[in-house]
C-alpha positions as a printed Julia matrix, in Angstrom:
332×3 Matrix{Float64}:
  41.93    4.13   87.64
  42.45    2.34   90.97
  43.39    5.59   92.72
  40.14    7.23   91.59
  37.97    4.26   92.52
  39.39    3.88   96.0
  39.35    7.62   96.75
  35.72    8.04   95.66
  34.22    4.81   97.05
  36.34    4.04  100.11
  37.89    7.45  100.8
  41.49    6.25  100.8
  44.4     5.43   98.5
  44.77    1.81   97.35
  47.7    -0.36   98.33
  50.09   -1.47   95.61
  48.5    -4.92   95.6
  45.03   -3.4    95.23
  46.27   -1.22   92.36
  47.69   -4.21   90.53
  44.62   -6.37   91.13
  42.19   -3.65   89.98
  44.28   -2.9    86.89
  44.2    -6.59   85.94
  40.5    -7.07   86.64
  39.25   -4.09   84.61
  40.99   -5.47   81.51
  38.52   -8.38   81.47
  35.23   -7.56   79.67
  32.33   -7.1    82.11
  34.53   -7.15   85.21
  34.68   -3.4    85.84
  31.1    -3.42   87.16
  31.88   -6.51   89.23
  34.85   -4.76   90.85
  32.72   -1.74   91.69
  30.09   -3.98   93.31
  32.75   -5.8    95.35
  33.92   -2.47   96.75
  30.38   -1.21   97.44
  29.44   -4.45   99.2
  32.64   -4.69  101.21
  32.79   -4.68  104.98
  35.15   -1.7   104.74
  32.59    0.41  102.86
  29.86   -0.5   105.36
  32.01    0.34  108.38
  34.18    3.21  107.16
  32.16    5.06  104.52
  28.43    4.3   104.71
  27.78    5.66  108.24
  29.43    8.95  107.28
  27.33    9.28  104.15
  24.13    8.67  106.09
  25.18   10.95  108.95
  25.88   13.72  106.44
  22.42   13.27  104.92
  20.63   13.21  108.28
  22.58   15.77  110.32
  20.02   18.53  109.76
  17.01   16.25  109.85
  14.5    16.98  112.61
  11.3    15.37  111.35
   9.42   12.23  112.31
  10.66    8.66  112.03
   8.55    7.21  109.22
   7.83    3.81  107.72
   6.07    3.35  104.4
   4.38    0.02  103.71
   4.41   -0.02   99.91
   1.56   -2.16   98.61
   2.41   -2.76   94.92
   0.49   -0.88   92.21
  -0.73    1.93   94.46
   1.44    4.82   93.13
   3.93    3.77   95.79
   7.11    4.52   93.83
   6.11    8.17   93.56
   5.2     8.21   97.25
   8.54    6.67   98.22
  10.5     9.32   96.3
   8.36   12.1    97.77
   8.93   10.72  101.27
  12.71   10.63  100.75
  12.55   14.29   99.71
  10.28   15.17  102.63
  12.37   13.38  105.24
  15.6    14.57  103.65
  17.4    11.27  104.14
  17.98    8.02  102.25
  15.47    5.24  102.85
  16.27    1.95  104.55
  14.76   -0.23  101.81
  13.24   -3.64  102.43
  12.96   -4.4    98.71
  14.79   -7.48   97.47
  16.07   -6.41   94.02
  19.64   -7.08   95.11
  19.65   -9.67   97.89
  23.31   -9.24   98.84
  22.96   -5.5    99.38
  19.62   -5.99  101.15
  21.22   -8.45  103.57
  24.04   -6.01  104.33
  21.66   -3.13  104.97
  19.42   -5.26  107.18
  22.38   -5.93  109.48
  22.57   -2.24  110.36
  20.51   -0.67  113.12
  17.16    0.32  111.56
  16.79    3.12  114.1
  19.76    4.85  112.5
  17.51    5.47  109.51
  14.64    7.99  109.73
  12.75    6.33  106.85
  12.01    2.64  106.25
  10.16    1.56  103.09
   9.35   -1.59  101.19
   7.01   -4.25   99.78
   7.07   -6.02  103.12
   4.71   -7.29  105.78
   3.71   -4.95  108.61
   5.72   -7.13  111.04
   9.05   -5.95  109.66
   8.71   -2.2   110.14
   9.9    -0.41  113.33
   7.08   -0.28  115.85
   8.07    3.18  117.12
   7.84    4.85  113.68
   4.87    6.75  112.22
   3.32    4.64  109.47
   1.91    5.55  106.07
   0.45    3.41  103.31
  -1.58    3.89  100.14
  -4.65    1.83   99.23
  -6.21    1.17   95.83
  -9.57   -0.17   94.73
  -8.99   -3.92   94.85
 -10.08   -5.01   91.37
  -8.18   -2.15   89.71
  -5.0    -3.13   91.55
  -5.29   -6.74   90.37
  -5.67   -5.63   86.74
  -2.59   -3.44   87.1
  -0.58   -6.3    88.61
  -1.44   -8.47   85.63
  -0.25   -5.82   83.18
   2.9    -5.22   85.21
   3.75   -8.92   85.02
   3.39   -8.88   81.23
   5.21   -5.6    80.65
   8.67   -7.18   80.69
   7.79   -9.06   77.51
   7.49   -5.66   75.82
  10.19   -3.52   77.42
  13.49   -3.9    79.28
  13.7    -3.63   83.07
  16.05   -1.13   84.66
  16.64   -3.56   87.53
  17.65   -6.59   85.45
  21.12   -6.52   83.94
  22.36   -9.94   82.83
  21.27  -11.7    79.64
  20.24  -14.74   81.7
  17.98  -12.63   83.93
  16.49  -10.88   80.94
  15.74  -14.22   79.26
  14.06  -15.65   82.37
  11.98  -12.53   82.96
  10.99  -12.22   79.3
   9.93  -15.88   79.08
   7.89  -15.57   82.28
   6.23  -12.35   81.11
   5.43  -13.85   77.73
   3.72  -16.78   79.43
   1.56  -14.42   81.5
   0.83  -12.38   78.38
  -0.56  -15.47   76.65
  -2.6   -16.68   79.65
  -6.33  -15.8    79.72
  -6.98  -13.44   82.6
  -9.39  -15.77   84.41
  -6.75  -18.54   84.31
  -4.09  -16.11   85.57
  -6.33  -15.3    88.54
  -6.4   -19.01   89.42
  -2.59  -19.14   89.45
  -2.71  -16.59   92.29
   0.92  -15.42   91.96
   0.27  -11.97   93.34
  -0.06  -10.6    96.85
  -3.35   -9.44   98.31
  -3.67   -6.3   100.4
  -4.63   -8.44  103.39
  -1.31  -10.27  103.26
   0.64   -7.07  103.89
  -1.38   -6.31  107.03
  -1.71   -9.74  108.69
   1.55  -10.03  110.7
   3.84  -12.71  109.27
   6.83  -12.42  111.59
   6.67  -16.06  112.67
   6.95  -17.12  109.01
  10.19  -15.15  108.49
  11.37  -12.5   106.04
   9.87  -12.66  102.54
   7.0   -14.76  103.93
   4.62  -12.86  101.65
   5.79  -15.22   98.93
   5.23  -18.4   100.92
   2.23  -20.66  100.46
   2.36  -21.48  104.17
   1.62  -17.87  105.09
  -1.13  -17.57  102.46
  -2.78  -20.71  103.81
  -2.66  -19.21  107.31
  -4.35  -15.99  106.11
  -7.05  -17.96  104.27
  -8.1   -19.97  107.32
  -8.42  -17.02  109.69
 -11.97  -16.47  110.92
 -13.68  -13.15  110.22
 -13.48  -12.15  113.9
  -9.79  -13.04  114.14
  -9.0   -11.19  110.9
 -10.77   -8.06  112.13
  -8.96   -8.13  115.47
  -5.56   -8.52  113.8
  -6.27   -5.78  111.26
  -7.32   -3.36  113.96
  -3.96   -3.86  115.66
  -2.0    -3.55  112.41
  -3.84   -0.55  111.01
  -3.5     1.29  114.31
   0.21    1.56  113.5
  -0.54    3.94  110.62
  -0.94    7.61  111.31
  -1.63    8.48  107.65
  -3.03    6.8   104.54
  -4.8     7.71  101.29
  -6.4     6.25   98.19
  -4.09    6.03   95.17
  -6.52    7.98   92.97
  -6.68   10.96   95.37
  -3.47   12.93   94.81
  -4.45   15.72   97.2
  -4.97   13.21  100.0
  -1.64   11.53   99.2
   0.19   14.87   99.44
  -1.55   15.64  102.72
  -0.62   12.21  104.07
   3.05   12.59  103.11
   3.17   16.07  104.6
   1.45   14.89  107.77
   3.58   11.83  108.4
   6.89   13.58  107.62
   6.18   16.93  109.25
   7.19   18.78  106.07
   4.81   20.22  103.51
   4.84   18.48  100.13
   2.97   20.14   97.27
   3.88   17.95   94.3
   3.98   14.21   93.67
   6.73   12.98   91.32
   5.54   11.07   88.27
   7.16    7.65   88.34
   6.43    4.37   86.57
   4.19    6.06   84.0
   4.18    3.56   81.18
   2.86    4.02   77.64
   0.16    1.79   76.24
   1.68   -1.07   74.29
   0.26   -2.42   71.06
   1.78   -5.77   72.04
  -0.67   -6.35   74.86
  -2.93   -9.23   74.02
  -6.53   -8.06   74.52
  -7.96   -9.55   77.7
 -11.65  -10.26   78.19
 -13.16   -9.97   81.65
 -15.45  -12.98   81.56
 -18.2   -13.64   84.09
 -15.88  -16.08   85.84
 -13.08  -13.48   86.03
 -15.45  -10.78   87.29
 -16.83  -13.12   89.96
 -13.28  -13.81   91.2
 -12.41  -10.11   91.18
 -15.58   -9.31   93.1
 -14.71  -11.99   95.66
 -11.29  -10.37   96.17
 -12.96   -6.99   96.57
 -15.39   -8.36   99.16
 -12.6   -10.07  101.13
 -10.46   -6.92  101.21
 -13.38   -4.65  102.12
 -12.66   -5.27  105.8
  -9.25   -3.58  105.38
 -10.76   -0.39  104.01
 -13.59   -0.36  106.54
 -11.19   -0.62  109.47
  -8.86    1.99  107.92
 -11.9     4.26  107.66
 -12.84    3.59  111.28
  -9.32    4.63  112.27
  -9.83    7.92  110.42
  -7.31    7.18  107.68
  -9.42    7.14  104.5
 -13.0     7.79  103.35
 -14.99    4.77  102.28
 -15.68    4.4    98.56
 -19.27    4.06   97.51
 -20.15    1.18   95.18
 -20.5     3.59   92.26
 -17.12    5.21   93.0
 -15.41    1.82   93.18
 -17.1     0.61   90.0
 -16.11    3.78   88.14
 -12.47    3.4    89.18
 -12.51   -0.25   88.11
 -14.04    0.49   84.7
 -11.62    3.36   84.04
  -8.65    1.15   84.9
  -9.95   -1.73   82.77
 -10.37    0.54   79.75
  -6.96    2.18   80.21
  -5.19   -1.17   80.47
  -6.94   -2.75   77.5
  -9.43   -5.03   79.27
 -12.87   -5.5    77.79
 -16.05   -6.84   79.39
 -17.71   -9.95   77.98
């Protein structure tokens, strides 16, 4: 067992002490996975094995350096996988599913990686890379975020493994599931499109979650917001609307330099009978419309930079109504 683990993960034979320790550890229920993680997170793996794996994956790569700012609920998981295929190399991921691994990866030189992706603020992507992002009609995205937050009450998560994590996530999702949508909007525990594009470097990593950064965004004047967005959006060479698959494929092909003709289908979830019907009251619609109006400046500036077409009011309303119906929302 120890011989196989060390040869596959670290590329060497274990010492006698390592053999004995591994043999003892794997006899304890649940510790085999822990031992694997210790080896994968080790300094030895990072120094001796990881660079070789990445070099092997990138040795024939000759495309563009790319960053993908993944705004949640915009078909971004499919885009990320398509970009990895297009670039032909693993992605340097700024997601925080596993903080220990994320911290290790962040210590490496980002410029060693042709592709950087994540749910992160524009500040934390390499400035010399070609940027891509995907936008979605604002109200539709908010509805989808609400349903995503409740989904864990109805199905298991692939990224949560311990009973304690499952219990916490299930309890939280159940609470959201039982909260009227208008009240959930007041809680404001989701990230607006603006917050990904207003630089947050001075607030530190993961500042998207901080109230201090949100307060800063909220007090910006219209002129200041527009100036900042023009600078941020100029970093993108390609973008698309999430409902326009042809435009997404063109954007991925353009930013990567390799033609992509098919978008993988990821995070396609069935409708659940367990969803509590949600009514879009006048109060909820007013709040959604206010979000749409505030984010309109993002889409206008992206359009002015030649990244996306502007949606007409009827197009936006149609997308919103289709999403509401699909996700089980009804209008008062």
